N, C-alpha and C positions, 0 to 999 in steps of 0.2 A: 334806514329813513322812520323817524319816530311816528307815534300816532298823531302827534300834534301837526308833525309837516305834511302828514296828509291829507288833513281834514280841510273843508273848504273855507274860505275866509267869510266870516260872518257878515263883513261888509257888502260882499259882493253876490250874497245868497238873493235870489229873487221870490218873493214869497207870492204866492198864488193866493189872491183873498178867498177865503172860505165861503161857500153858498150860505147865505144866512137865510133866517127863514124867521119872518115876523121881525121880533127886536133883537135882532143880534143872537140868533140861537142857532147853532150848526146842527143840522138834520144829520144824527147818526144812524136812525134805526136801519137805513138801508143797509149800512155797512156792518151791522152786529149779526151774529150768529151765535149758535151752539155747535162746541167744540164735537159733540158725537155726530151732529147731522152733518158737520162740514168734512168728516175724514173718515170714519170706520166704519158707518152703517149703510146698508143697503137704501138706495131710494126707490121705493115703490112707485109704481105707475098704475093707471087704470082703476080695476076693481079691487085690486089686492091694497091699494092707496085707500080708498074709501073704508075698505074692510078693518085696516088699520086706523083709519081716524075714528071709524065708529067704534071699536073695541076700547081705544085710547080713551074718549070722551065717557064712555060707561064705567070705565075706570075710575076717572076723577072725580065723577059724580058719585061713584059708590063711596070712595074714601071721604068726599067731602059731607056726604049724609051720614056716615057713621061717626063723623068727628063730631058734627054739631047737632045730629037730631038721635040717631038710634044706635049707640055703641054695641058691640058685638062681643061675644066670648072670645079669649085670645086664640083658641083651636078652630075656631070656626072665621075669623077675620083674617088671620094670617095664611091660612092654606088659599083664600079666595085671592087676597092680596097677589100672592105668588104664581096662581093661576093666571092672572092677567099679566104679570111682569114676564111669564116664561110663553105665553102665548105672543106677546109683542116682540119680545126679544129675539125668539127664533125667526121671525118675519124680517126683522132688518140687519142682525148682525148675521154676515155669511160665513160659511164654514171655513175659508180660507182668509188670507190677509187683503184681497183687492176687493173693494166695493163694486158690487153689481148693481146695475138699474133694470126695472122692469120686474116682471112677477118672481116669486120666489120659486126656487125648485121644488119639486115634489116632497122630496124628503125634508126640507125645513117646515113644510106645511105639517108634514106627519109628527115631527118633533114637537112643534108649535102645540098642534091638538093632545098629542101624548103628555106633554107636560102639564099643560090645563087642566086635562082630565086626572091625572095621579094627584095632583094638588088638592083638585076640588073633592075628590073622592074622601079625602079625609074630614073636609068641612062636612060634607054630605052625612058620613057616618059617625060624626063625632059623638053624638050622644050614645048610640048604640055601644060604641068602644068603651065609653064611660061606664056604661051598664055593666060589661062584662070585665071591668076591672083592669083595664087597659092592655089584656092579654091577647096577642095577635092571631088572628085565622090564618090559614094557607093565603087566600087572597089578601090578607093586609101586607104580609112578607112578600107577596108577588108586586103588589103595587108600590109598597116602599123601596123595594130593589129596582125597580125601573124609575121611581122617582129620583131616587139618589145618583143614577147614571145620567139622568138628564139634568140634573143640578149641576155636575160636573163638565158635562159639555156645554151649558148653557155658561158658565164660568169661565171656559178655555176661551169662548169665543168674545166674551165681552171685556175680561179683565186679563186673560193671558194664562200662560202657563204656570205662574211662579204661584198664583194663589190654588191652581188646581194640585200641583206637585206637595205644597205644604198640606193641604187637605188630605190627599192621599197618604202621607206619611203618618200623620194623626189617625187615620183609620187603620193602616197597616200597622200601628202601635197596637190597637185593640185585639187586632187578628193574632199578631205573632208575637207579643210581649211575654209569652211564657217561654219563648225561647231564647230569650234577650240576657245577656249576662249583667250579673250584679245588681246593683239597686236599680237599673231600668227595667226589672224583669215584674212582671204581675201574674196573677192567677189566671188570666185569660178570661174571654168572654165570648159566649155563642153567637153563631150569625145573627139567629133571632132575637137575642139581645141588643145586638148592635142595631139592627133594623128598627126595633121597638125605640131604643134611645135618641136616634137620629130622625125618624119619621112620624113617630107617635108619641112624643112627649115634647114640653117645653123646655127641654134640657139641651135638644140638638138643632137641627135645621130651623125648627119655628120655635127658637129661643128668643133671649132678650135684643139679638141682632135684628132678626125679622120682625119682630114686635113693633121695634123701633123705625124700621124702614115701612112698615106697614102703618104709622101713625104720624109720629113728628117728621121723619125725613119725607114723606110724600107730601103731606101737608104743607111744608115750608118750601119745598121744590115748585109747588104747585103756585105757590104766593109769590116766588121769584119768577115765575111765568108770567103771572099775571103784572107784576110790577114791570117785566120787559114789554110785555105788549101793551102797555098803558104808556109808555115813553120815559119810564123813571130812570132808565139807564142813559138816554139822553139828557135828561137833566143832571144826573151826577158828573157826566162826562163834561157837558159845558160849563157847571160851577167849576170843577178843577180846572178848566181853560181859563175862565174868568179869574179865579183866585190865583192862578201861577202861572199860567202861560207866559208872561211877560218877565218871568224872573230866569237867571241864567239856567241854561239846560231845560227850559219851560216846559217843552212836551214830555222829557222824562220824569218830569215832577207831576205833571197831569196825569201821565200813566201811573203814578204811585197814590195819588189821591183818588181818581176814579175807581181804580182797582180794589183800594181798600172799600171805598162806600158801598160799590156793587158786591164785593165778596163778604162784606159782612152780615148780608142776608143770603148770599147764594153759597157760600162756602166750597165751591169747586175751583181749584187753582187754573185746571186747564180751559173749563168752560169762560174763566174771567179773562184769560189771555185771550181767547178768541173773539169775544164781545168787545173788549176795549182796546186790544191790540192790534185790530185792524185798522185804527185811526190813529193810535198814539205812535205806535214803532215806524210806520213811514215817515212821519213828522219829526222823529227822531233822528231820523237817518238824515233827513233834509237839514236839519240843525247842524249836522256834522258829527253825530255819534256813529261809531261803527253799528253793521247791523246786527252782531252777536252782543255788541254791550245794549242794544236798543230791547233784543229779545229776552236779555237776562234782566235788565230793570221791570219790564212786564211781569215776568215769571215772578220774581221776588215779591213785587206787590200783590199779586193774585195770591201767591203763596200765603201771605200775611194775612188774607181776608179769612182764611179759616181760623185764624187766632183771636180773629175780633168779635164781641159778641154785637148783636143779640143772637145769632144763629150758630155761627162755627161749626158749619157742616152738620148742623144738629146735633152735634157731640155733646153741647153744652146740658141737652135733656138726656142722653145716656148717661152722661156723667151724675146727674141728679139721680139716676135710678141706682146706680152703681153706690153712691155713696150716702143716700138716703138724705140728700140735703135738697131745701129748696134751690129753684132754678135761680132765683135772684142772688143766691149767694154764689154760685157758680160763675155767673154771669159777670158779678161784680169782681170776683176776684181774677179775672181774665183780663181786665182792662188795663192795669198798669202794664205788666209784660207786653201787651200787645203794642201800647203805645210807645215802649222802647224799642220794640223791634222796628216801626214804622220811623220813628225818628231817627235810628240809625242808617236805615236804607236812604231816606230823604237826605240826610246831612251828607252821606257818602255820594249820591248823586250831585249835590250842590258843590262838595269840593271837587268832583271830576269836572264840571262844566267851568266851575272859577280856574281850575288848573290848565284848560283847555281853552281858556279864554272866550267861553262860547257866550252869546247873546240870546235871549228870549226871544219870543215871537213878538212883531210890532203891536201893538196894543190898538190900533186902528183896525187890526184884522182879528180880534177878538172879541167875544161875546162880553156884554155888561153885568157885572152881580146883579145890580138891580132887573135887568131886564130878563135875566134869567130866571130869578127868582118870581118875578112877576108874572112870567109866562108859564112856568112849569113848577113853581116851588111847591104848590099845593099837591103834588104828587108824591113828596116824602111824609105827608101826613100818616098815611098808612101805617110805616115805619114807627112812629110814636103809638098809633094806635096798639101795635104790637107789644111795643116795649111796655109802654103804660099797662096793660093787661096782663102781662107777666108781672111786672113789679107790684101789682095790686092782688097778685095771689090767684088769679084765674089761672086754670090748666093752660097747658102750652097747645092742646089742640082746640079748646074754646079759643084761645087769642087766635091762632092762626084761622080757624074758621071764619071769625068776624073781620080778621085783618084782609083776607081774600074779598069779602063782600064790600069791605070799605074802599078797594081800590076802585071796584067798579063805581059805587058812587061818588067818591071823592073825584075821580077822572072825569066824571060826566059834569062837573060843575063849571068846566071850561068847554068850550065847542071846540076848540083843537085838539083837546087830549082826550075827548071822549071816547070811550071804547064803544065799538060796533059789536052787532051779534058775532058777525065774524071772526073780530079780534078775541072774543069770549073764548069762541070755539077754539081757536087756535092756540090759546092760553091753556085751555083744557088739554090737548092734545101735547102740547110742548112740555106740559106738568109731567105727563104720563112717558113720554119716551124720556125725559131727562132722568127718571127715576130706576129706568130698567137696570142699567150697570150696578147701581148700587143696592138694588135690592137681591139681584142674582150674587154680588158678592156678599151681602149680609148672608143668605141662604150658605153660601160655600164656607163662610166662616163659621156658621152652625156646627159643620163637622168637627172643626177645632175645638170650638167651646164645649162641644158634647164629647168630645173624647177626653179632654181634662175634666171635665165633671165625673164621668165614669171611672178615669183610671188614676187620678190624681196626681197626675204628672207635674200639674202646675204647682202644687208643693214641692215636689221634688226639684224643681228648676228655682224657685225662691230660696230652699235651702242652699242649693248651689252657689248662688250669688252670695248668698250672705256668708256663707262657710267660705267661699274664694277670696272674698273682700276682707272678712274679718270685721275690725272695728273701724276700718278705713273707708269713711264715707265717699270720698273722693272716687275711690276705685269701683265701688258700688255704683257710683253714678255712671263712670265711662262704661262698665258694664251693660246698665240698665239701658244707655244710650246707643251702644252699639247693637244690642238685641233688639231694640224699638225700630231703629233704622233698617236692619236686616228684615225684619218681618214685616215692613211697610212698604216694600219694595214693588211699585207699579200698582198699589191697591187704593181705593179710595178713602179719603179721611175717616169716615164712621166705621168702616170695616177695620181701620188700623186702630183704632182708638180701643176698639172690642178687643181686640186680640193683645194689646199691650196692657190693658186694663186687667186682662185675665191672668197674663203669663209675667208680666214685668214688676207692674206698680207694687203689689205685695211685698216684694223683696225690699222696697224701699220704705214703706209703711212700718214694716218690722225693724227696719234700723233706725226709726224716730222721726223721719219725714213726716209732717202733717199729712193727712191722705188728700187733700185738694191739692195740694203743693205737688206730691208724689204723681198723682195722674195728670195734672198738667205738663209736668214735667216729661212723662211718656209721651204725651199727645203732641208736644212740640217736636220731640225727636221721631215720631212717626209722621208728623206732617211735611218735614224737611225733604222727605224722598221726593218731592215732586221737584226740589231744584237740586238734586244730588245725583249727578251718575253714577252708576251708567243707565238709571232709570228715571231722570229727570223729566217727565212727561209735560210740565207746564213750560219748561225752558224750549221743550223740543217743538210745542207748538208754537211758540213763538218765533223760534228759528225758522219754520216752515214759512211763517208771514214774512219775515225780515228777509228770506232767501239767504240766511247766514248758515255757518259751520254749526251742525247740532252740538258736537262735543264741546266746542269752544264756547258756545252759547250756555251750555250746562254749566261749565267750570266757571265761567264769569259769573253765572246765577248765584254759584256757591260761594263765589268769594263777595259779592256783592249781599248775601243772605247769611253773612258772619253772625249777625244778633240772632238769628234762628237759631245757631248751634251754642251761643255762649248765654244769651239771657236766661236759659233755663238754669244754668248752674247758678247765675247770680239769685234768681229767686228762690232755690233751695236753700242757699246760703244767707238770703236776707228775705224770709218767709213774710216778713211785712208786705210785700210789694203784691202778693196774693191775698192776705189775711189781712188787708188793712182797714177791714170795718171795724175790727177789735183790736187793732195795734196800739201799741203806745206812741203817742205823736211823737216823740223824739226819737224814737226807733223807726218810725214811718219815717220822717224827714232825713234821717241817715242813709235809709235804704232806697230814697229816690236819688239822694246825692251820690250814691255808690253808683245806682243805675245809669244815670246821667253821666257819671265818669266813664262808665263802660261804653256807652254810645260814642263820646267823643273818641276814645282810645280807639274803638273798632274801625271807626270812619277817617280816622288819620292815619292808620298804619294802613288800610286797606287801599288807600288813595296816594300815601306818603305824603301828603299834602295838608295844611291847615290854610295858614293866610298867606304862604309860599311852600315851595319843596321841601320837605323835612330832611334832616340829614341822620345819619346812622345813630347817634347818641340821642337825638329824639324820639325816635322808632323804637329804640330799646326802653327807653324811659316809658312810653304810653304801653308797650308792651306788657312791661312789668307791672302796671299799674292795674292791668285786668287780673290778675294774679293776686295783687295787695288785697283789692276790694272783696274776693272771695275769702280772705283768712278771717277767722274768727277772733281777731284782736283789734281793738279800738285804735291802737296806735298805726297798725298797719292800714287800716282804713282812711284814716286824718291823713297819713302820708301820701296815699293816691291822689286823694283829692288836692292837696296842696302841690303836688308836683304837676299834675294837670292843671290847674291853675296858674301855676307859674308859665308852663310851655306856652298855654296859650296867650296869656300876656304877652310874652317876650316875642311871640311868632308875630302877633298883632303889631306891636311897636316897630319890629323890625320891618315887616312889610311897608308901613305907614312911612318909615325912613326912605325905604327903598323907593316910594313912590314920588315922595317931595325931592328925592335928588333926582330922578329921571325927568320930574317937571322942570327943575331947575336948568337941567342939561338940554 
């Protein structure tokens, strides 16, 4: 029996009218949550819940204050940031897999205190360490050793063993490098030198990664928490329902639009799935989509949020630091590839719905666009405040600071969206809680970055990729893609980018790829781990909501997200898609045309359908066109555009003739 045979008839589907609030607005706030809070963390009760909330509030206020009023020295702010994150992390992340409720065990409390003390020790004694030239005392070595062990355990709890093993491999390389064969060997480093690098410098744990976590990441996650508590998530989802809910496969398209809008400021694939998927996935299933397909749609849409400006999981700001470019250049460069990604996913879902003859939701059961905008449209203004300040040259920290304030002020202009004091407190706690895993991941990534800086192995990896690929750019890209994907399994987007920017991107730059294009290539291939089995975290969160097969959801997400795997190759060979601000107009038009051809080919091949089911010949031609657009020959590019245009026209006319013939009978 085929999937089409199994689906419920659209005409017989009984729709339950959504609960409407005010002027046709679906109340989604009660359905939305955070992925961490729902799955992996301990739920504290009693006095420990109050302690956690109190420390989280102080943490958010500290970061808010240092962003807008009183900046601090790096080696003062970063240790205090990690002190907060370690204390909170050990309270809510249990040692085992199963979440527990109630008070944390005594060993978790002890680790929380030890982590906070060893981190704060560095901030408290920073000036003294500077005065003695950074040379460590015996106390420094002991505190540094304990701190590093605590970071490893915290990473194991929050991220998993992959990052722990990767960090230990790089630390082991520093210790045992003299005993390795050939070019891998180095002169070796003393234990004191390793601790000094990792604990007492800005080239180890307290390097760029934690610096970004303590500033940009925390502030933008806090901004997202305030948006969520003000009801902006509800606005985005209702707007998506109003715009696309009535079209074929409506709820699936709603998931794409809502997750994209929320993801562009949140940047966390799993959290996006958890927040919008609890509403869109059940509706997709009721419409006739299989549970695994509904989970995959939501996962792929949420994955794209990390590629879409302005926030991009805070990676846009890290890119600006690495490349020494203005933020606006990074954000504008990322727009066209992200649009191609979402266009491919949207078109593929549309083709799936048309292939299965699915209908949308009844219009009278959906919110109206005007009603949604009139009711909550003002809630999107803080995002424009953020974008405007960034484009006018304000620092990201200053922009985030005023954007958070604007959420409170703008939401207060309407009584139904006004944030209460309790909402503000909840947002402060949620911001701190949502930052924990990213902050600890960034700290653990510091072991890798510090080892690369101390040993020079990054240069060795770059030379290895170039030496193996020779002058073959495609082979170098395939090697870089594989390395980025492998290094990214199970890691947050921000830490993934830092690792790939350190280890992989330099090899592409040396082969002539423009720096921004090379970094975006690695960023895309690092980000797709959230939809790539065996560690497709976003797909697995969606599978849990859909009560579907985990692996089937993951592999379906991988197929739906083909754009994330292919678009990076397109913008490497057509860099005008990224560097369009200074591109030749004709070259830019050709790049967009080739990008559009790729979108149509991926969607058509993925579903084996355009206006009707495609035959083997059409599928082969569409597949070959993806290769033709990547060739550096104008003739091949023009041929690809012409072939796709001809196939689309032929299939459209054939489907119309079939429809007319069926009507005549």
